[in-house]
ZAPAMAR-283085 format. One record per residue (C-alpha): x, y, z. Coordinates in nm, 2 decimals, always signed. Layout:
BEGIN
     px     py     pz
      X      Y      Z
...
END
This chain:
BEGIN
     px     py     pz
  +4.92 +12.46  +1.14
  +4.81 +12.78  +1.30
  +4.78 +12.78  +1.68
  +4.63 +13.03  +1.92
  +4.86 +13.19  +2.17
  +4.68 +12.99  +2.44
  +4.73 +12.66  +2.26
  +5.09 +12.73  +2.20
  +5.15 +12.82  +2.57
  +4.97 +12.50  +2.68
  +5.17 +12.28  +2.44
  +5.50 +12.44  +2.55
  +5.42 +12.39  +2.91
  +5.32 +12.03  +2.85
  +5.65 +11.96  +2.66
  +5.83 +12.09  +2.97
  +5.62 +11.86  +3.19
  +5.69 +11.52  +3.02
  +5.41 +11.57  +2.78
  +5.14 +11.60  +3.05
  +4.89 +11.88  +2.97
  +4.84 +12.03  +3.32
  +4.95 +12.40  +3.31
  +4.74 +12.68  +3.16
  +4.79 +13.05  +3.13
  +4.66 +13.24  +3.43
  +4.38 +13.39  +3.23
  +4.24 +13.05  +3.12
  +4.01 +12.91  +3.39
  +3.72 +12.67  +3.42
  +3.52 +12.61  +3.10
  +3.79 +12.78  +2.89
  +4.04 +12.51  +2.99
  +3.79 +12.25  +2.88
  +3.75 +12.42  +2.55
  +4.13 +12.44  +2.50
  +4.17 +12.07  +2.58
  +3.88 +11.98  +2.34
  +4.04 +12.19  +2.07
  +4.38 +12.02  +2.12
  +4.22 +11.67  +2.11
  +4.01 +11.76  +1.80
  +4.33 +11.86  +1.62
  +4.51 +11.55  +1.74
  +4.77 +11.76  +1.94
  +4.68 +11.60  +2.26
  +4.52 +11.27  +2.36
  +4.34 +11.16  +2.68
  +4.53 +10.92  +2.90
  +4.35 +10.81  +3.21
  +4.24 +11.13  +3.39
  +4.51 +11.34  +3.22
  +4.59 +11.45  +2.86
  +4.93 +11.40  +2.70
  +5.09 +11.55  +2.39
  +5.08 +11.35  +2.07
  +5.37 +11.34  +1.82
  +5.17 +11.60  +1.63
  +5.14 +11.82  +1.94
  +5.53 +11.82  +1.97
  +5.56 +11.88  +1.60
  +5.32 +12.18  +1.62
  +5.57 +12.36  +1.85
  +5.87 +12.25  +1.66
  +5.99 +11.97  +1.89
  +6.04 +11.60  +1.85
  +5.85 +11.36  +2.08
  +6.10 +11.21  +2.33
  +6.17 +10.84  +2.29
  +5.96 +10.63  +2.52
  +6.16 +10.47  +2.79
  +6.19 +10.10  +2.74
  +6.01  +9.89  +2.99
  +6.24  +9.66  +3.17
  +6.13  +9.30  +3.17
  +5.99  +9.20  +3.50
  +6.21  +8.94  +3.68
  +6.10  +8.71  +3.95
  +6.30  +8.74  +4.26
  +6.49  +8.44  +4.38
  +6.54  +8.33  +4.74
  +6.20  +8.46  +4.85
  +5.95  +8.28  +5.06
  +5.71  +8.27  +4.76
  +5.99  +8.11  +4.55
  +6.04  +7.85  +4.83
  +5.67  +7.77  +4.83
  +5.66  +7.73  +4.46
  +5.97  +7.51  +4.46
  +5.81  +7.28  +4.71
  +5.48  +7.28  +4.53
  +5.64  +7.19  +4.20
  +5.79  +6.87  +4.33
  +5.62  +6.56  +4.21
  +5.52  +6.46  +4.56
  +5.41  +6.82  +4.64
  +5.43  +6.95  +4.99
  +5.23  +6.92  +5.32
  +5.12  +7.22  +5.52
  +5.38  +7.13  +5.78
  +5.66  +7.13  +5.52
  +5.55  +7.47  +5.39
  +5.54  +7.62  +5.74
  +5.88  +7.49  +5.80
  +6.02  +7.64  +5.47
  +5.87  +7.98  +5.53
  +5.87  +8.02  +5.91
  +5.50  +8.13  +5.87
  +5.20  +8.04  +6.08
  +4.98  +7.78  +5.92
  +4.70  +8.03  +5.85
  +4.96  +8.25  +5.67
  +5.07  +7.97  +5.45
  +4.71  +7.89  +5.36
  +4.65  +8.26  +5.27
  +4.96  +8.25  +5.05
  +4.83  +7.94  +4.88
  +4.50  +8.11  +4.82
  +4.69  +8.40  +4.65
  +4.91  +8.17  +4.46
  +4.61  +7.97  +4.33
  +4.52  +8.28  +4.13
  +4.86  +8.28  +3.96
  +4.92  +7.90  +3.91
  +4.70  +7.60  +3.90
  +4.71  +7.44  +4.24
  +4.56  +7.11  +4.36
  +4.54  +6.93  +4.69
  +4.45  +6.59  +4.81
  +4.40  +6.44  +5.15
  +4.54  +6.10  +5.23
  +4.56  +5.94  +5.57
  +4.45  +6.27  +5.73
  +4.74  +6.47  +5.57
  +4.67  +6.72  +5.30
  +4.93  +6.75  +5.02
  +4.94  +7.06  +4.79
  +5.10  +7.07  +4.45
  +5.09  +7.25  +4.12
  +4.86  +7.09  +3.88
  +5.14  +7.05  +3.63
  +5.31  +6.80  +3.87
  +4.99  +6.63  +3.98
END
């Protein structure tokens, strides 16, 4: 594949910048940059990624390089011994937990616990019931 001097320079600079196409020769400005990017995308040497462009495997190959191996994403682990974990532990009990118990477990004000429950309700299925004037919260799986 025959590349222009400008295309080669842009690909080389991107390879040095973790594959991000962001540097152009000093003489390439404005509309010329757009034209260079369109040419690279049309030849599958670069691809749009969000607001940026990144080199493709073909882009690396065009300048005689191999595409670096992608870093493996680490699995997300939930943290233990957090106040959120304490809330979830209490809510998962068959009897659930009262607002007073949740306040005691976290040390938060009642309005803060209610706010946390509102947020947790987007992640897990929460239910509540009121008996004898006391509201009890629990996860729906234990209801």
